[in-house]
C-alpha positions in Angstrom: -12.8 27.0 -49.5 -15.7 28.4 -51.5 -18.8 26.3 -50.9 -20.9 25.8 -54.0 -24.0 24.3 -52.4 -26.3 25.6 -49.8 -28.4 23.0 -48.0 -31.3 24.3 -45.8 -32.8 21.8 -43.5 -36.4 21.8 -42.2 -35.3 20.4 -38.8 -38.8 19.9 -37.4 -39.7 17.9 -40.5 -36.5 15.8 -40.4 -36.8 15.1 -36.7 -40.4 14.0 -37.1 -39.7 12.0 -40.3 -39.1 8.7 -38.7 -41.1 7.2 -35.7 -38.0 6.2 -33.7 -38.7 8.4 -30.7 -37.1 11.6 -31.8 -40.5 13.2 -32.3 -41.5 12.6 -28.7 -39.0 15.1 -27.4 -38.3 17.8 -29.9 -35.5 19.4 -28.0 -33.6 16.1 -27.6 -34.3 15.1 -31.2 -33.1 18.4 -32.5 -30.0 18.3 -30.3 -29.1 14.9 -31.8 -29.8 16.1 -35.3 -27.6 19.1 -34.8 -24.8 17.0 -33.4 -25.0 14.6 -36.3 -25.1 17.4 -38.9 -22.1 19.0 -37.3 -20.1 15.8 -38.2 -21.4 15.5 -41.7 -18.6 15.9 -44.3 -19.4 19.0 -46.4 -16.5 19.6 -48.8 -18.5 22.1 -50.9 -21.7 22.3 -48.9 -22.9 25.0 -46.5 -25.5 23.7 -44.1 -28.2 25.8 -42.5 -30.6 24.2 -39.9 -33.8 26.0 -39.4 -35.4 25.5 -35.9 -38.9 26.5 -34.8 -40.9 26.4 -31.6 -39.6 24.6 -28.5 -36.8 22.9 -30.5 -34.9 26.2 -30.6 -33.7 25.5 -27.1 -31.6 22.7 -28.4 -29.2 25.1 -30.3 -28.1 26.6 -27.0 -27.1 23.1 -25.8 -24.9 22.1 -28.7 -21.5 23.4 -29.6 -21.2 23.3 -33.4 -17.5 23.2 -34.3 -17.7 22.6 -38.1 -19.6 25.7 -39.2 -23.2 24.4 -39.2 -25.4 27.5 -39.2 -28.5 27.4 -37.0 -31.3 29.8 -37.7 -34.3 30.3 -35.4 -37.7 30.8 -37.1 -39.7 33.4 -35.1 -42.8 31.8 -36.5 -43.2 29.1 -39.2 -40.0 27.3 -40.1 -41.3 26.9 -43.6 -41.8 30.6 -44.0 -38.2 31.2 -42.7 -36.8 28.7 -45.2 -38.6 30.4 -48.1 -37.4 33.8 -46.9 -33.8 32.5 -46.7 -34.1 31.1 -50.2 -35.4 34.4 -51.5 -32.8 36.5 -49.7 -30.0 34.2 -51.1 -31.3 34.4 -54.7 -31.9 38.2 -54.5 -28.4 38.7 -53.2 -27.0 37.2 -56.4 -25.6 34.2 -54.5 -24.9 31.6 -57.3 -24.8 28.5 -55.0 -27.1 25.6 -55.8 -29.8 25.7 -53.1 -31.3 22.5 -51.8 -34.1 22.2 -49.2 -34.3 19.1 -47.0 -37.9 18.3 -46.2 -40.7 15.8 -46.5 -43.2 18.6 -46.7 -44.7 18.6 -50.2 -45.9 22.2 -50.0 -42.6 23.5 -48.8 -40.8 21.6 -51.5 -43.1 23.2 -54.1 -42.5 26.7 -52.7 -38.7 26.1 -52.7 -38.8 24.8 -56.2 -40.8 27.8 -57.3 -37.8 29.9 -56.2 -35.3 27.8 -58.1 -34.2 25.5 -55.2 -33.9 21.7 -55.4 -35.1 19.3 -52.7 -33.7 16.4 -50.8 -36.0 14.1 -48.9 -35.9 14.0 -45.1 -35.2 10.3 -45.3 -32.2 10.7 -47.7 -30.8 13.4 -45.4 -31.2 11.2 -42.3 -29.4 8.4 -44.1 -26.5 10.7 -44.9 -26.4 11.8 -41.3 -26.4 8.2 -40.0 -23.8 7.1 -42.5 -21.5 9.9 -41.4 -21.9 8.8 -37.8 -20.7 5.3 -38.5 -17.0 4.6 -37.7 -14.9 4.6 -40.8 -12.3 1.9 -41.5 -9.1 2.9 -39.8 -10.9 4.9 -37.1 
């Protein structure tokens, strides 16, 4: 199936977006986020998770079965996200690009390249809703 949307997630920002303990252990928080994202229904959505720093270790500990793409940022995750948007646009990729972040500056940089934005809170709510048992499960 052709995916018409590309969603790029600022994982460090999403993990640290809610003071529920995820931010105390970036590897465990990132691992949980990856596991939840892997279960997120994505009929027409390609999902890319951008990891930076110590949290990159979490990717080696999780088996993504649904095609979530994990990218490691060699430096700043924000810079890697902006580069990915630029590469996607320059390649003529016509998918709608959305960046998930609570970082205002990253959002502005992404929007300057034609991407949209989804708040870290809204994305976490989508993840948590998808993790809830559905009727008939």
